[in-house]
C-alpha positions as MATLAB code, in Angstrom:
seq = 'MTRRQAGLLVFLTVVFFGMATAHTWAGGVIKLGVVTKPGSAQNVCAEKFKELVESRSDYEVKIFHSASLGTETEILQQIQMNSVQMGIITSGPFDVFVPEARVIDYPFLFANSREVDAVLDGPAGQALLKALERARFKGLAFSENGFRHLTNNVRPVHRVEDVKGLKIRVMESVLHKELWRVLGANPTPMGWPIYTELQQGTIDAQENPLWVIWNYKLYEVQKYMTLTGHVYSAHIDVANLQWFHSLAAEDQDMIAQAMKDAAAYQRQWNRDNEADFLAKIKAAGMMVDEAPDLASFRAKAAVLKDLEIYKDPKVQEMLQIFLDAVAKIRGQ';
ca = [
     -25.176    3.956   15.158;
     -26.857    3.321   18.494;
     -24.927    3.245   21.757;
     -25.600   -0.504   21.959;
     -24.243   -1.094   18.443;
     -21.167    1.002   19.223;
     -20.535   -1.000   22.362;
     -20.848   -4.250   20.432;
     -18.391   -2.975   17.817;
     -15.843   -2.096   20.502;
     -16.289   -5.528   22.084;
     -15.786   -7.350   18.779;
     -12.748   -5.220   17.967;
     -11.146   -6.077   21.302;
     -11.871   -9.778   20.805;
     -10.476   -9.711   17.246;
      -7.229   -8.007   18.148;
      -6.898  -10.090   21.273;
      -7.102  -13.227   19.156;
      -4.691  -11.812   16.615;
      -2.058  -11.092   19.245;
      -2.488  -14.360   21.140;
       0.205  -17.010   20.688;
      -0.197  -19.210   17.629;
       2.012  -22.258   17.201;
       4.571  -21.928   14.439;
       3.946  -25.506   13.406;
       6.173  -27.458   11.054;
       7.533  -30.982   10.917;
       9.736  -32.380   13.679;
      11.795  -35.363   12.538;
      12.493  -37.815   15.368;
      14.754  -40.853   15.077;
      14.782  -44.156   16.963;
      16.673  -47.306   16.063;
      13.984  -49.715   17.276;
      10.784  -51.084   15.760;
       7.147  -50.353   16.709;
       6.200  -51.912   20.034;
       9.656  -51.281   21.471;
      10.315  -49.063   24.492;
      11.789  -46.208   22.457;
       8.864  -46.314   20.074;
       6.370  -46.235   22.948;
       7.967  -42.984   24.098;
       8.221  -41.582   20.563;
       4.591  -42.335   19.767;
       3.369  -40.816   23.042;
       5.479  -37.708   22.349;
       3.957  -37.449   18.867;
       0.446  -37.796   20.301;
       1.045  -35.102   22.925;
       2.743  -32.587   20.633;
       0.156  -32.928   17.885;
      -2.716  -32.591   20.381;
      -1.158  -29.502   21.975;
       0.082  -27.653   18.891;
       0.191  -27.413   15.112;
       3.480  -29.308   14.894;
       3.666  -32.658   13.115;
       6.076  -35.259   14.483;
       7.473  -37.687   11.921;
       9.033  -40.781   13.501;
      11.852  -42.593   11.693;
      12.179  -46.062   13.223;
      13.560  -49.561   12.637;
      17.123  -48.334   11.969;
      15.909  -46.468    8.872;
      18.371  -43.684    9.759;
      21.191  -46.064   10.685;
      22.675  -46.896   14.074;
      22.108  -44.823   17.191;
      25.523  -43.226   16.726;
      24.525  -42.239   13.196;
      21.200  -40.831   14.417;
      23.075  -38.694   16.948;
      25.342  -37.405   14.181;
      22.274  -36.489   12.121;
      20.778  -34.659   15.100;
      24.010  -32.681   15.409;
      23.647  -31.684   11.738;
      19.915  -30.902   12.208;
      18.910  -33.210    9.369;
      16.902  -34.845   12.173;
      15.682  -32.594   14.968;
      15.171  -35.085   17.791;
      15.996  -38.582   18.963;
      15.300  -41.082   21.733;
      18.663  -42.770   22.102;
      20.149  -45.348   24.475;
      22.534  -43.710   26.930;
      25.515  -45.889   25.961;
      26.423  -44.325   22.582;
      26.399  -40.800   24.016;
      29.783  -41.301   25.674;
      31.520  -41.007   22.309;
      30.163  -37.439   22.087;
      30.135  -36.430   25.765;
      32.251  -38.685   28.022;
      30.275  -37.677   31.138;
      27.312  -39.621   29.741;
      28.993  -42.877   30.695;
      28.240  -42.265   34.369;
      24.618  -43.380   33.898;
      25.858  -46.789   32.743;
      28.330  -47.165   35.598;
      28.020  -50.814   36.718;
      25.666  -51.497   39.613;
      25.120  -47.766   40.193;
      21.380  -48.147   40.804;
      19.721  -50.850   42.887;
      16.133  -50.207   41.789;
      13.771  -47.910   39.908;
      13.201  -45.676   42.929;
      16.866  -44.725   42.929;
      16.826  -44.256   39.160;
      13.920  -41.811   39.251;
      15.227  -39.822   42.196;
      18.658  -39.334   40.602;
      17.729  -38.802   36.960;
      14.814  -36.482   37.780;
      16.903  -34.551   40.286;
      19.922  -32.214   40.109;
      22.315  -34.991   39.024;
      20.228  -35.832   35.970;
      19.842  -32.153   35.107;
      23.619  -31.668   35.331;
      24.149  -34.447   32.825;
      21.508  -33.113   30.427;
      23.230  -29.734   30.601;
      26.604  -31.317   29.775;
      25.181  -32.630   26.490;
      25.030  -29.074   25.167;
      28.787  -29.222   24.503;
      27.996  -31.686   21.722;
      25.098  -29.563   20.379;
      22.370  -31.663   22.011;
      19.513  -30.247   24.066;
      18.774  -32.833   26.742;
      15.044  -32.920   27.461;
      14.289  -36.011   29.533;
      15.268  -39.545   30.464;
      13.031  -42.334   29.300;
      13.917  -45.947   30.030;
      15.673  -48.848   28.418;
      15.943  -50.730   31.700;
      18.286  -52.933   33.703;
      20.466  -54.973   31.367;
      20.823  -58.759   31.601;
      23.230  -61.189   29.952;
      22.187  -63.853   27.442;
      24.418  -66.340   25.612;
      24.373  -69.525   23.599;
      27.440  -71.274   25.036;
      26.900  -72.124   28.719;
      25.030  -71.116   31.861;
      26.588  -68.065   33.508;
      26.316  -67.905   37.285;
      29.610  -66.319   38.357;
      31.737  -63.753   36.574;
      34.291  -66.493   35.809;
      31.696  -68.102   33.520;
      31.868  -65.062   31.228;
      35.478  -65.751   30.230;
      35.991  -65.850   26.466;
      32.386  -65.192   25.434;
      32.154  -63.230   22.191;
      29.668  -60.591   23.278;
      28.042  -57.817   21.313;
      28.182  -54.479   23.082;
      26.810  -51.072   22.176;
      28.978  -48.560   20.341;
      30.194  -47.280   23.695;
      33.664  -46.984   25.187;
      32.321  -47.856   28.633;
      30.466  -51.000   27.588;
      33.449  -52.306   25.643;
      35.753  -51.765   28.643;
      33.256  -53.254   31.097;
      33.003  -56.574   29.305;
      36.740  -56.710   28.657;
      37.296  -56.297   32.411;
      34.710  -59.007   33.137;
      36.642  -61.433   30.917;
      34.564  -61.510   27.733;
      35.617  -60.679   24.179;
      33.477  -57.593   23.407;
      32.561  -56.523   19.876;
      30.805  -53.145   19.396;
      27.847  -53.425   16.996;
      24.806  -51.407   16.053;
      21.276  -52.768   16.257;
      19.588  -55.190   15.505;
      21.805  -58.270   15.986;
      19.484  -61.280   15.526;
      21.312  -62.486   12.408;
      24.736  -62.200   14.046;
      23.531  -64.294   16.983;
      21.866  -66.805   14.678;
      24.995  -67.242   12.554;
      27.328  -67.483   15.545;
      29.277  -64.332   14.733;
      28.767  -63.512   18.403;
      27.909  -65.785   21.331;
      26.260  -63.356   23.668;
      24.580  -60.003   24.200;
      23.113  -58.006   27.091;
      19.900  -56.025   27.118;
      16.754  -55.306   29.143;
      13.957  -57.872   29.202;
      11.741  -56.010   26.723;
      14.500  -56.195   24.097;
      15.100  -59.903   24.607;
      11.373  -60.564   24.232;
      10.467  -58.076   21.520;
      13.369  -59.015   19.264;
      12.854  -62.767   19.835;
      16.383  -63.317   21.080;
      15.092  -66.384   22.927;
      15.070  -68.076   19.501;
      18.851  -67.735   19.131;
      20.041  -67.637   22.766;
      19.745  -70.524   25.211;
      20.799  -68.999   28.536;
      19.882  -65.801   30.369;
      21.386  -64.483   33.592;
      19.576  -61.732   35.498;
      22.699  -59.696   36.161;
      21.107  -56.224   36.111;
      24.709  -55.062   35.780;
      23.874  -51.711   34.190;
      20.813  -49.492   34.250;
      20.351  -48.237   30.712;
      18.468  -44.997   30.165;
      17.209  -43.461   26.975;
      18.297  -39.851   26.698;
      15.706  -37.818   24.822;
      17.431  -35.014   22.926;
      16.975  -32.299   20.315;
      19.376  -30.344   18.153;
      20.439  -27.486   20.426;
      20.432  -24.716   17.817;
      17.080  -25.800   16.377;
      15.521  -25.945   19.849;
      16.758  -22.476   20.776;
      15.474  -21.072   17.463;
      11.899  -21.837   18.545;
       9.656  -19.406   20.385;
       9.866  -19.778   24.167;
       6.312  -21.147   24.300;
       7.188  -23.790   21.712;
      10.292  -24.806   23.638;
       8.264  -25.195   26.825;
       5.566  -27.202   25.067;
       8.055  -29.595   23.415;
      10.078  -30.047   26.608;
       6.965  -30.772   28.676;
       5.594  -33.180   26.072;
       8.847  -35.145   26.146;
       8.896  -35.230   29.955;
       5.315  -36.491   29.962;
       6.084  -39.086   27.281;
       9.163  -40.278   29.171;
       7.199  -40.694   32.409;
       4.517  -42.642   30.534;
       7.095  -44.911   28.898;
       9.007  -45.626   32.109;
       5.794  -46.822   33.727;
       4.924  -48.906   30.650;
       8.286  -50.651   30.886;
       7.960  -51.411   34.587;
       4.366  -52.580   34.308;
       5.398  -55.149   31.688;
       8.693  -56.481   33.098;
       7.235  -59.467   34.949;
       5.249  -60.429   31.859;
       8.334  -60.186   29.628;
      10.272  -62.484   31.968;
       7.450  -65.018   32.153;
       7.171  -65.119   28.358;
      10.930  -65.524   27.920;
      10.953  -68.477   30.317;
       7.905  -70.000   28.645;
       9.699  -69.725   25.295;
      12.370  -72.087   26.616;
      15.263  -69.952   27.802;
      17.120  -71.244   30.854;
      17.123  -68.339   33.311;
      19.426  -67.897   36.305;
      17.431  -65.539   38.516;
      19.921  -65.472   41.406;
      23.465  -65.296   40.027;
      26.542  -64.490   42.110;
      26.397  -60.724   41.617;
      29.140  -60.123   44.189;
      31.648  -61.705   41.810;
      30.518  -59.362   39.011;
      30.677  -56.304   41.274;
      34.169  -57.165   42.469;
      35.552  -57.390   38.936;
      33.683  -54.333   37.670;
      34.953  -52.181   40.556;
      38.253  -51.509   38.760;
      36.474  -49.530   36.037;
      36.587  -46.255   37.949;
      40.401  -46.448   37.958;
      40.728  -46.946   34.198;
      41.553  -44.277   31.636;
      37.911  -43.840   30.599;
      37.132  -42.352   34.029;
      40.241  -40.180   34.410;
      38.817  -37.174   32.567;
      38.168  -34.589   35.333;
      34.700  -33.829   33.914;
      33.809  -37.524   34.025;
      35.175  -37.899   37.560;
      33.178  -34.901   38.727;
      29.958  -36.150   37.131;
      30.442  -39.657   38.515;
      30.881  -38.243   42.006;
      27.697  -36.190   41.602;
      25.805  -39.383   40.729;
      27.421  -41.477   43.474;
      26.632  -38.796   46.062;
      23.033  -38.589   44.839;
      22.573  -42.350   45.190;
      24.205  -42.339   48.639;
      21.889  -39.558   49.777;
      18.811  -41.533   48.696;
      20.014  -44.662   50.492;
      20.630  -42.635   53.629;
      17.094  -41.251   53.789;
];
């Protein structure tokens, strides 16, 4: 063997063993659940996450959508059992599992998207994601449902007094049920979707972000909309905690970063389309009150912090963290 051949052999050996010891993705199927249908905000995030993970690794992401796994509460239960590894779930139902989660949905907490991003992407948001671990969830990111608005089929709602007696569907959330009871409505917790219940008159009203009202054609079964923006509704993007920690560190980092990237993409998608959603809803014939008396809603909702649902010390502490974070932003 010549010196040149020997050198080539050494080089190839180094390359071979270097490749053999380099990180290779474990791969496998990640089951991810959302309650909504394709084209919805949760699905936009889920599909972007799938695209990113599959382009960056050997994992396959299988999305279960359109309530095929049940309600959001049921999806969360399946994530706890690891029959589904991940989910993109509206923040409301989390409070049944981790009461601190209800601080995100505290009425009129956020004034705009700038405040939302600064708080949820900062230490306050990270503290809440960490709290989810008590319920065996690994919090990865916050994507966006959006600011919620009231629709109904009974009468125009301008002041909080106009809400009195409305049979309103609320999420399976202690906070949302209490909020609408305090505001004077008759709240009924229900899963999703609810088109049939609205159509048949089982309920008079509901509240959701603009994309939901448009995408689920609620303008066909609801006559009035009031831009209350009473609650900012996040999606909390989670994984089964034990499953996540069983992965190699590199896999954990890749999955976490892919979800953060997908969430950022989806938030921007939602905001870019809000004006269009509103224009389409109005064009479809809904009567929209764009300047309701929000002070009357705020005044009634203010008692929530003194109710039993906020007396848990952990909830009080988390709420104060969020309130302080918002105050700091407004003071800058």
